[in-house]
C-alpha positions, 0 to 999 in steps of 0.5 A, a space after each residue: 430410824 432414817 439415817 441422815 446423810 451429811 456432807 463433809 469437807 475435810 481440809 488438811 493441815 500444813 505440809 500434808 494433802 487430802 491423802 491424810 484424811 483417807 481413813 476417816 473419809 472411808 469410814 464416813 462414806 461407809 455410813 452413806 455420807 458425802 465426803 470431800 478431801 481436797 488437796 490445797 494448791 502446792 501440796 500433796 499431789 498438787 506439789 508440782 504447782 508450788 513453783 508455778 505460781 505464788 501460793 498464798 493463804 488466799 490461794 488455799 482459801 479460794 481452793 476450798 471456797 471454790 469447791 463449795 461453789 462449784 460442787 454447790 455444797 450446802 449444809 456442810 460440816 467443814 473440818 480443818 486440821 492444824 493450819 487449816 483452822 485458818 482456812 476453814 474460818 476464812 471460807 466460813 466467813 465468806 460463805 457462812 450460808 453454806 456451812 452447817 458446822 465447823 470442826 477444828 481438829 487440833 487446829 489454829 484459830 485465826 485472828 483477823 489481820 494477822 498471819 499464821 506466823 503473826 499469831 505465833 508466840 514462840 519466837 524460836 519456832 518462827 525463827 526455825 520456820 524462816 531459817 528453813 525457808 531461807 534454804 529455798 530462797 524464801 519460797 517454802 518451809 520444810 516439814 516439821 518432823 512427824 515425831 515432833 507431832 507424836 505421830 503414831 510410830 506405824 505412820 511416821 514413815 508414811 508421813 515423812 514420805 508424803 509430806 511436802 514443803 509448805 509455800 512460805 507465803 501461806 504462813 505470812 499473809 494476814 487473814 482478813 475476817 468480816 466476822 460473818 463466820 460467827 453466825 455459825 453456831 455449831 462449833 467443835 474443837 477437838 484437842 489432841 492431848 497426846 503431844 505437847 500441843 500448841 503451847 509447844 508450837 506457840 499457838 494458844 488456839 484452845 486456851 482462847 475458847 476453853 471457857 467459851 460455852 458456845 463451843 463443844 470441846 472434845 479431848 482425844 488422847 493421841 498425837 497431832 495427826 488425829 486422822 491417822 492415829 485415831 480415824 474411828 474416833 475422829 469419824 465419830 466426833 465428826 458425825 456428832 458435830 
């Protein structure tokens, strides 16, 4: 049987960087797949850019859209973790013909015309994010504790060491969608069932699609940082997507 090699773009969530997908990427590359793990502006190893410019959600959309354009990627399996569900949706909306499948890895599903904080129904969480950002003059929000996301104990120190503040504007800028992303039929939602989930944080991402037969749905019994907690399981899901 001929192995079909695929192209994956793995997009990290808030406060993280491409580093968090290194284990999954290694597993996929070992099977011959092409894998990109970009770090969005102002985060991870690009944290030095956070104060050099105003970083918004559109900046992050452009980061990923430009990767697809300049690497001339097609038939992409585009994967977004957490906050990056917003980013990959917007990228797919702008360049649907480049995307073969969308995978939401315990991720936010955006609503057109609303920001990340705008779709959050937990006033306490929104207030905590804004209060944390106030200490930086409103420029960035400090990371949530890794333990709050039920990150596996062996990786908590790693996550706490590498997490970076999130430019606040990325949470506050409304996302505009034309609906073009809806033409992408292959969609998978991977839900992490080993933590309080987005009900706890104020997002109803999974409940919005739970009864929608157009989505494939996979439950994994781990914390929110699935790519760290269960890289083998995640790689397997992505290949099947």
